[in-house]
C-alpha positions in Angstrom: 5.5 14.3 10.3 6.6 18.0 10.4 4.9 20.1 12.5 6.2 23.3 11.0 3.7 26.0 11.5 4.4 27.7 7.8 2.8 24.7 6.3 0.0 25.1 4.0 -3.2 23.2 5.0 -2.1 20.9 1.5 1.2 20.2 3.2 0.0 19.2 6.2 -2.4 17.1 4.8 0.3 15.4 3.0 2.3 14.6 6.3 -1.1 13.0 7.5 -1.5 10.9 4.9 2.1 9.9 4.7 2.0 8.7 8.1 -1.2 6.8 7.8 0.2 4.8 4.8 3.3 4.0 6.3 1.7 2.9 9.5 -0.1 0.9 7.1 3.0 -0.9 5.6 3.2 1.1 2.6 6.8 2.5 1.6 6.0 6.3 0.6 8.2 8.3 -1.9 7.7 11.3 -3.9 7.7 11.8 -7.5 11.7 12.7 -7.3 12.9 9.7 -5.9 10.9 7.0 -7.3 11.7 3.2 -6.9 9.0 0.7 -7.3 11.2 -2.0 -6.3 11.5 -0.7 -3.1 9.3 -3.0 -1.5 5.9 -4.8 -2.4 3.7 -1.9 -1.5 4.8 1.6 -2.6 2.7 4.5 -2.3 4.1 7.3 -4.8 2.8 10.8 -4.0 1.9 13.4 -6.7 1.9 11.0 -9.7 1.5 12.3 -13.1 0.5 10.2 -15.9 0.2 11.9 -19.4 -2.2 14.3 -18.5 -3.6 12.9 -15.6 -2.8 13.8 -12.1 -3.7 11.9 -8.8 -2.4 12.9 -5.3 -1.2 9.2 -4.7 -1.0 5.9 -6.5 -0.3 3.3 -5.0 1.4 -0.2 -6.3 1.7 -3.4 -5.6 4.6 -5.8 -6.9 5.3 -2.3 -8.9 1.6 -2.7 -10.8 -0.5 0.4 -10.1 -3.5 -0.9 -8.0 -5.3 2.2 -6.7 -5.6 6.0 -6.5 -5.7 8.5 -3.5 -7.3 11.7 -3.7 -6.4 13.3 -1.0 -8.2 16.7 -1.0 -11.4 14.7 -1.3 -10.8 12.2 1.6 -8.4 14.0 3.9 -10.8 16.1 5.8 -13.3 13.5 6.4 -10.7 11.3 7.7 -9.0 13.8 9.7 -12.5 14.2 11.6 -13.1 10.4 12.0 -10.2 9.2 13.8 -12.2 5.4 14.5 -12.4 5.4 10.9 -8.9 6.0 10.1 -8.3 2.9 12.7 -10.6 0.9 11.0 -9.4 1.5 7.6 -5.7 1.0 9.0 -6.5 -2.6 10.4 -8.4 -3.8 7.5 -5.5 -2.5 5.3 -3.0 -4.3 7.8 -4.9 -7.4 7.8 -5.4 -7.6 4.2 -1.5 -7.0 3.4 -0.8 -9.8 6.5 -3.6 -12.4 4.4 -2.5 -11.8 1.1 1.3 -10.6 0.8 3.4 -11.4 3.6 6.2 -14.0 3.5 4.1 -17.1 5.7 0.8 -16.6 3.3 3.3 -16.9 0.6 4.9 -19.9 1.9 1.4 -21.8 2.4 0.9 -21.2 -1.3 4.3 -22.4 -2.4 4.1 -25.6 0.4 0.4 -26.1 -1.2 1.5 -26.2 -4.7 4.6 -28.4 -4.1 2.6 -30.9 -2.0 0.2 -31.2 -5.1 2.9 -31.7 -7.2 4.1 -34.7 -5.0 1.2 -35.9 -4.7 0.4 -36.1 -8.7 3.9 -37.4 -9.2 3.4 -40.5 -7.0 0.0 -41.2 -8.5 1.6 -40.9 -12.3 4.4 -43.0 -11.5 2.6 -45.9 -10.4 
């Protein structure tokens, strides 16, 4: 996060949002360095689609899943550190439960186990 005293409030807010997203496990990119395959969760800053503009668009597995309109929420989040922590913990837990390798392996093994059971059942 930059501490340049010459930054305007929007730049300062963007730096803080970038930091919060990174702490929650997102890969933050600017519109000039788009690589949606850089990781499972990519936050694309200053995204424009046709005539609409968003401060951030969140992508999971290269699919858009959410939008952050920073100007509306930044001042509220900056004033409520407990809420920031709560949101960060919840996001971290959701990613852990739904997207990380241990969860994916459990799902894979469950499917493989079901297939083996069905194969034994039908081969009799």
